[in-house]
C-alpha positions as CSV (number, residue, x, y, z in Angstrom):
1,Q,80.0,-27.1,-7.2
2,V,76.9,-25.6,-5.5
3,Q,76.8,-22.3,-3.7
4,L,74.0,-21.3,-1.4
5,V,73.8,-17.7,-0.2
6,E,71.3,-16.7,2.5
7,S,69.9,-13.2,3.1
8,G,67.5,-11.8,5.6
9,G,67.1,-12.6,9.2
10,G,67.9,-10.2,12.0
11,L,66.4,-9.1,15.3
12,V,62.7,-9.0,16.0
13,Q,60.4,-8.9,19.0
14,A,58.2,-11.8,19.8
15,G,55.1,-11.9,17.7
16,G,56.8,-10.2,14.8
17,S,57.7,-11.5,11.4
18,L,60.9,-12.0,9.4
19,G,61.8,-13.4,6.0
20,L,64.8,-15.4,4.8
21,S,65.9,-16.0,1.2
22,C,68.4,-18.4,-0.3
23,A,69.9,-18.1,-3.7
24,A,71.4,-21.3,-5.2
25,S,74.0,-21.3,-8.0
26,G,76.2,-23.8,-9.7
27,S,75.5,-27.3,-10.8
28,I,71.8,-27.7,-9.8
29,F,69.7,-30.5,-11.2
30,S,66.3,-32.1,-10.6
31,P,65.1,-33.8,-8.6
32,N,66.2,-32.0,-5.5
33,Y,64.9,-30.9,-2.2
34,M,65.6,-27.5,-0.7
35,G,64.9,-26.4,2.8
36,W,65.8,-24.6,6.0
37,Y,67.5,-26.0,9.1
38,R,68.3,-24.2,12.2
39,Q,70.7,-24.6,15.1
40,A,70.2,-22.9,18.4
41,P,73.1,-22.5,20.9
42,G,73.9,-25.8,22.6
43,K,71.4,-27.7,20.4
44,Q,71.6,-29.9,17.4
45,R,70.7,-28.7,13.9
46,E,67.1,-29.4,13.1
47,L,64.9,-29.4,10.0
48,V,62.6,-26.4,9.9
49,A,61.0,-26.7,6.5
50,Q,61.6,-28.5,3.2
51,I,60.2,-28.2,-0.3
52,S,60.3,-30.5,-3.3
53,T,61.5,-29.5,-6.8
54,N,58.1,-28.7,-8.1
55,G,57.0,-27.1,-4.8
56,R,54.1,-29.6,-4.4
57,I,55.6,-31.3,-1.4
58,T,56.4,-29.4,1.7
59,A,57.3,-30.5,5.2
60,Y,57.5,-28.5,8.4
61,A,58.7,-29.1,11.9
62,D,55.8,-29.4,14.3
63,S,57.1,-26.3,16.2
64,V,56.7,-24.0,13.2
65,K,53.6,-25.4,11.5
66,G,51.0,-22.7,10.9
67,R,53.6,-19.9,11.5
68,F,56.3,-20.5,8.8
69,T,55.8,-20.8,5.1
70,I,58.4,-22.1,2.6
71,S,58.4,-21.3,-1.1
72,R,60.6,-21.6,-4.1
73,D,61.1,-20.0,-7.5
74,N,62.8,-22.5,-9.8
75,A,63.4,-19.9,-12.5
76,K,65.6,-17.9,-10.1
77,N,66.9,-21.0,-8.1
78,T,65.7,-19.4,-4.9
79,I,63.8,-20.4,-1.8
80,A,62.3,-18.3,0.8
81,L,61.0,-18.8,4.4
82,Q,58.4,-16.4,5.7
83,M,58.3,-16.6,9.5
84,N,55.3,-15.1,11.4
85,S,54.3,-15.1,15.0
86,L,57.9,-15.5,16.0
87,K,58.8,-16.8,19.4
88,P,62.0,-16.5,21.5
89,E,62.5,-20.2,21.0
90,D,62.9,-19.6,17.2
91,T,66.2,-17.9,17.9
92,A,68.9,-19.7,16.0
93,V,71.2,-19.7,13.1
94,Y,69.2,-20.7,10.0
95,Y,70.9,-22.6,7.3
96,C,69.8,-23.1,3.7
97,N,70.1,-26.7,2.5
98,L,70.0,-28.4,-0.9
99,Q,69.8,-32.1,-1.3
100,Q,70.5,-33.6,-4.7
101,G,72.3,-36.7,-5.9
102,G,72.6,-38.0,-2.4
103,L,74.6,-35.0,-1.3
104,N,73.9,-32.1,1.1
105,Y,74.9,-28.6,0.4
106,W,74.7,-25.8,3.0
107,G,74.7,-22.0,3.1
108,Q,76.7,-20.0,5.6
109,G,73.8,-19.4,7.9
110,A,71.7,-16.4,8.8
111,E,71.0,-15.3,12.4
112,V,67.5,-14.9,13.7
113,T,67.0,-13.5,17.1
114,V,63.6,-13.1,18.7
115,S,63.5,-11.0,21.9
116,S,60.8,-11.5,24.5
């Protein structure tokens, strides 16, 4: 079993910054990818950012490139998402994701609200 617990998020004005963290526990092995997805009301869940096991490979949605940064600390089994220059369209529930062994694991979600 794998557990993912997110923290952070909240309410911020447009142009502001927020951070998200995700702590993974349980049966975690390499290789794996960890990342962040988000789902806005009435929209499908979409990939925001993803990072490989060794942190050398990252991928970002075009809409967040240059504004968001994903990082990971394998010693603590955590990932983080630093979100800068936030826009109202970044408002969503953000989910931590772990992909390993062909399976997907999800956190409970953290709300991010950006006011205009």
